[in-house]
Every structure is written in structure tokens, then in C-alpha cells.
DOLOKE-697594 format. One record per residue: residue in three letters; x, y, z of N, C-alpha, C, O, CB in turn. Coordinates in steps of 0.2 Angstrom, whole numbers, padded with zeros to 4 digits, always signed. Each point is the difference from the previous one (the first is absolute). Glycine has a CB too. Layout:
N
ALAXYZXYZXYZXYZXYZ
...
% end
This chain:
82
MET+0004-0006+0000-0004+0006+0000+0004+0006+0000+0005+0001+0004-0014-0007+0002
THR+0008+0011-0010+0004+0006-0001-0002+0005+0006-0005-0001+0004+0006+0000-0016
MET+0004+0006+0013-0002+0004+0006-0006+0005-0002-0004+0001+0004+0017-0001-0001
VAL-0014+0001-0009-0006+0004-0002-0006-0004+0001-0005+0003+0003+0011+0003-0012
GLU-0006-0012+0008-0006-0005+0002-0001+0000+0007-0005+0000+0003+0007-0007-0013
LYS+0004+0006+0014-0001+0000+0007-0003+0006+0003-0004+0000+0004+0014-0007-0004
ILE-0008+0013-0002-0003+0006+0002-0007+0001-0002-0004+0002+0004+0016+0003-0005
ALA-0013-0007-0005-0007+0001-0003-0005-0005+0005-0005+0003+0002+0009-0001-0014
ARG-0002-0008+0013-0004-0004+0005+0000+0003+0007-0006-0001+0003+0009-0009-0010
ALA+0002+0013+0009+0000+0003+0007-0005+0006+0000-0003+0001+0006+0015-0005-0004
ILE-0013+0008-0007-0004+0006+0000-0007-0002-0002-0005+0004+0001+0015+0003-0003
TYR-0011-0013-0001-0007-0002-0002-0004-0001+0007+0002-0004+0004+0002-0002-0015
ASP-0010+0009+0011-0003+0000+0007-0008-0002-0001-0004+0004+0002+0012+0004+0002
PHE-0009-0014-0007-0007-0002-0001+0000-0007+0002+0000-0005-0004-0002+0013-0006
PRO+0001-0009+0017+0000-0007+0002-0005-0005-0002+0000-0006+0000+0005+0011+0010
GLU-0011-0001-0013-0005-0004-0002+0001-0004-0007-0004-0004-0002-0004+0012+0009
THR+0013-0005-0010+0002-0003-0007+0007-0001+0000+0004+0004+0000-0013+0002-0006
PRO+0011-0013+0006+0008-0001+0000+0003+0003-0006-0003+0000-0005+0001-0011+0011
TRP+0008+0012-0006+0004+0003-0005-0001-0004-0006-0001+0003-0006+0010+0002+0014
GLU-0008-0012-0008+0000-0004-0005-0007+0000-0004+0000-0001-0006+0008-0006+0012
GLU-0013+0009-0003-0007+0001-0003-0001+0006-0003-0005+0001-0003+0001-0009+0011
MET+0008+0013-0006-0001+0007-0003+0001+0000-0007+0005-0003-0003-0002+0008+0014
ARG-0007-0001-0015+0001+0001-0007+0007+0003-0001+0003+0004+0004-0015-0003-0006
GLU+0015-0003-0004+0007+0002-0002+0001+0008+0000+0005+0002+0002-0004-0013-0008
PRO-0006+0014+0003+0000+0008+0000+0001+0003+0007+0004+0005+0001-0010-0005-0012
VAL+0003-0003+0016+0000+0002+0007+0007-0001+0002+0003+0004+0004-0016-0006-0002
ARG+0015-0004-0003+0007-0002+0003+0005+0004-0003+0005+0002+0003-0009-0013-0002
ASN+0003+0013-0008+0005+0004-0003+0000+0007+0003+0005+0004+0000-0007-0010-0011
GLU-0004+0009+0013+0000+0006+0003+0004+0000+0007+0004+0005+0001-0015-0003-0006
PHE+0011-0007+0009+0004-0001+0006+0007-0001-0002+0004+0003+0004-0014-0008+0002
ARG+0012+0002-0011+0007+0000-0002+0002+0006-0002+0006+0002+0001-0008-0013-0005
GLN-0002+0016+0001+0003+0006-0002+0001+0004+0006+0005+0004+0001-0012-0004-0012
ARG+0002+0000+0016+0001+0003+0006+0007-0002+0004+0003+0004+0003-0016-0003-0002
ALA+0014-0008-0001+0006-0003+0003+0006+0003-0004+0005+0002+0004-0011-0012-0001
ARG+0006+0011-0009+0006+0002-0004+0001+0008+0002+0006+0002+0001-0008-0010-0011
ALA-0003+0011+0011+0000+0007+0002+0003+0001+0007+0005+0004+0002-0015-0001-0009
ALA+0008-0008+0012+0003+0000+0006+0008-0002+0000+0004+0003+0004-0016-0006+0001
LEU+0013-0002-0009+0007-0002+0000+0005+0006-0003+0005+0001+0002-0009-0013-0004
GLU+0001+0015-0004+0004+0005-0003+0001+0006+0005+0005+0003+0000-0010-0006-0011
ALA+0000+0004+0016+0001+0005+0005+0006-0001+0005+0002+0004+0003-0015-0002-0004
MET+0014-0009+0001+0006-0002+0005+0007+0001-0004+0005-0002+0004-0014-0006+0002
ARG+0009+0010-0012+0006+0000-0004+0005+0004+0004+0006-0002+0000-0012+0000-0011
GLU+0004+0008+0014+0005+0004+0003-0001-0001+0008-0005+0001+0003+0005+0008-0012
PRO+0006-0012+0012-0001-0002+0007+0000+0007+0004+0002+0005-0002+0004-0016+0000
THR-0010+0010+0008+0000+0005+0005+0006+0001+0004+0004-0004+0000-0016+0002+0000
ASP+0013+0008+0003+0006+0001+0004+0000-0006+0006+0006-0002+0001-0006+0014-0003
ALA-0006-0014+0005+0000-0005+0005+0003-0007-0003+0003-0003+0003-0013+0009+0003
MET+0008-0007-0012+0002-0006-0004+0008+0000-0001+0003-0005+0001-0015+0004-0006
ARG+0014+0007+0003+0007+0000-0002+0004+0000+0007+0005-0004+0000-0007+0011-0010
ASN+0000-0004+0015+0003+0000+0007+0001-0007+0002+0005-0003+0003-0009+0014+0000
ARG-0002-0015-0003+0000-0007+0003+0005-0004-0004+0003-0004+0002-0015+0005+0002
TYR+0011+0000-0011+0005-0004-0004+0007+0001+0001+0004-0005+0001-0013+0005-0010
TYR+0011+0006+0010+0007+0002+0002+0002-0003+0006+0005-0003+0001-0007+0014-0006
GLU-0003-0011+0010+0002-0003+0007+0001-0008-0001+0005-0003+0003-0012+0012+0003
LEU+0003-0012-0010+0001-0007-0001+0006-0002-0005+0003-0005+0001-0015+0004+0001
SER+0013+0005-0007+0006-0002-0004+0006+0003+0001+0005-0002-0002-0014+0002-0006
PHE+0010+0005+0012+0006+0004+0002+0003+0003-0006+0006+0001+0000-0004-0009+0009
LYS-0006+0009-0014+0003+0004-0006-0004+0006-0001-0006+0000+0000+0009-0011-0006
THR+0001+0016+0005-0003+0007+0000-0002+0002-0007-0004+0005-0001+0010-0002+0010
ASP-0004-0007-0015-0002+0002-0006-0004-0005-0004-0001+0001-0006+0011+0006+0006
THR-0013-0012+0003-0003-0005-0003-0006+0002-0004-0002-0002-0006+0006-0006+0015
PHE-0008+0012-0006-0006+0003-0004+0002+0004-0006-0004+0001-0004-0003-0001+0015
ASN+0012+0003-0011+0002+0004-0005+0002-0004-0006+0001+0003-0006+0003+0005+0014
ASP-0003-0014-0008+0002-0004-0006-0006-0003-0004+0001-0003-0005+0009+0000+0011
GLY-0016+0005-0004-0006-0002-0003-0003-0007+0002-0005-0002-0004+0009+0009-0005
THR-0001-0010+0014-0003-0007+0002-0007+0000+0001-0004-0004-0002+0015+0002+0007
TRP-0013+0007-0001-0007+0000+0002-0005+0001-0006-0005-0004-0001+0008+0008+0012
GLU-0001+0000-0015-0004+0002-0006+0000-0007-0005-0006-0001-0003+0009+0014+0004
ARG+0002-0016-0002+0001-0006-0004-0005-0005+0003-0003-0004-0004+0015+0007+0000
SER-0012-0004+0011-0004-0005+0003-0007+0001-0002-0004-0005-0001+0012+0003+0010
ILE-0010+0008-0008-0007+0002-0002-0002-0001-0007-0005-0003-0002+0005+0011+0011
ASP+0005-0006-0013-0001-0001-0008-0001-0008-0001-0004-0002-0004+0011+0013+0002
ALA-0003-0015+0005+0000-0007-0001-0007-0003+0002-0003-0004-0003+0015+0003+0005
ALA-0015+0004+0004-0007-0002+0002-0005+0002-0005-0005-0004-0001+0009+0005+0013
LEU-0003+0005-0015-0005+0002-0005+0000-0003-0006-0005-0001-0004+0006+0012+0009
THR+0005-0014-0007+0000-0004-0006+0000-0007+0000+0001-0004-0004+0006+0013+0000
ASP-0008-0012+0011+0000-0007+0001-0006-0003-0004-0006+0002+0002+0012+0000+0010
SER-0005-0007-0016-0005-0003-0003-0003-0006+0004-0005-0003-0002+0010+0006-0009
GLY-0002-0005+0016-0002-0006+0004+0003-0006-0002-0001-0005+0003-0010+0011-0001
GLU+0015-0006-0007+0003-0006-0003+0006-0001+0004+0004+0004+0002-0009-0003-0013
THR+0006-0008+0013+0007-0001+0003+0004-0004-0005-0002-0003-0005-0004+0002+0017
GLY+0012+0001-0010+0005-0004-0005+0006+0002+0001+0005-0002-0003-0014+0001-0005
% end
């Protein structure tokens, strides 16, 4: 399952109709919302940067684009493994 799909399912809030039974156009709408949420995370917050620095002991790690590339990877993930 891709990160976009995981987020879409997490924000889907219709317990009377399981995700699998929802029409595809509705699921696609939630996937679009999930992509928007994931894209909003592309730029880390100061708190995220600070915590990462504390854990990694590297002061320039976020400046190398690692975070942005990980979000890009989640956005382009097709769900295929291999």
C-alpha cells in the first residue's frame, strides 16, 4: 500500500461504508486530498528539523534535500515492490 493510499484511508471517515465498498470516484477524491496533505509536508517544520538534528547529530542533513526526496518518493510510489 502506498503512503498516499494509507493517508487517504486514514482521512476517510464514513464507518457505515467500508473503503473497499466506496465508489472509485470517491476513493480518488480522498487520494487527491491525501496527496495534498503529503505535498504540504514537503518542507519540514523547524520542530522537525530540530528533532532530526538531535537524533542524527548532523547539522546540515536537511540542507541536502533528503527530506524533500523522501516526500517525492512517497508521492510517486506506485505500490509495486521489486
